[in-house]
C-alpha positions, 0 to 999 in steps of 0.5 A: 542354900544346899542345891538338890540335883535330880539323876535319872541317867549317866548321873546314876553312875557317874555323878562326878559330883561332891555331894553332901547326900544322896537320896532315892527320888521321884519326879512326878510328871516326867519320864526317862526317855531315850530320845537324845540321838548324839550324832557328834561323837560321844556315843554315836556319829551321823552315820551311827547314832548313838542314844541316851536318856532325856528327861521328859514329860511323863507319868513319873521318873524313879532316880536318885537326888544328890544334895550340893552343900552350899559352899560347893554349889559355885564350883559344883554346878559349874562342873555340872553345866559343862558336863551336861550342857556340852553340846545341844539336847537339854535346858536345865530347869527346877522341877518338884521332886519327891525324896520320901514324903518331902516335896523339893525343888531340884535342878534337872536336865530336861529335853529340849524339843527345839533341837533335832538331837531330840527325837521323840518320834523315835520307834522302837526299832530306831532305839534298837538300832541306835543301841546296836551301832551307836559308839563314841568317845564316851563308849557305846550307846549299848553300854549307856542303856546298860549302865542305866539299867543295871544301877537302877537294879543296884538301887532296887528302882524298878523300871519295866519299860527300860528292862524290856528295851534292854532285853530287845536290845540284848536279843538282837545283840545275841547276848 
C-alpha cells in the first residue's frame, strides 16, 4: 500500500522523493532536536563539527508527511534509505503520526543513541558553536538550521525553541 514518510529536518525543504501527496503532520512523543554531530564532511568535520536534526523522544514534533504511492514505494524508499542512512545517526522506524484527525503509521528516521554522533548532552553553547563553524560538502550547519526555520515559517508551523536558537546563532554571527 501507500507509504507515509514523516519529515522534520532537511526533508522539509528537499524531499527528493516522488510523492503523491504532502500534508502537515504531528509526531506525538517525539521532538526535533539538534543532536546529530556531523564530523564526516557533510556539514562538519572533526575539527569543526556540524549539527543536524534528529527525531528524538519529546512532547511532539510538527512537520510534514509525504505519501508515496504503492507503485513507487520500492524505488523511493531505496533512494530515501541511501540518503538518510548514508552514515550513522538514525534508524528507520514506523511511528504513529497525526494528520488532521487521522492517526497513521509513518516511516521516520529516529536518533540512534548507540552511536557517538548522537550527542543528546550538547549544551546550548556547544550547539551554537557547531552552527557557527560546521561546514562541508552539503553546506554549512547554519544553512541547515536556517532552512529548517524558514520552511517551518513558510508552512505556518510554530517552533519557538528553534526560533530562539536561530536568533542566538544570528546574534553571534552578527547577522
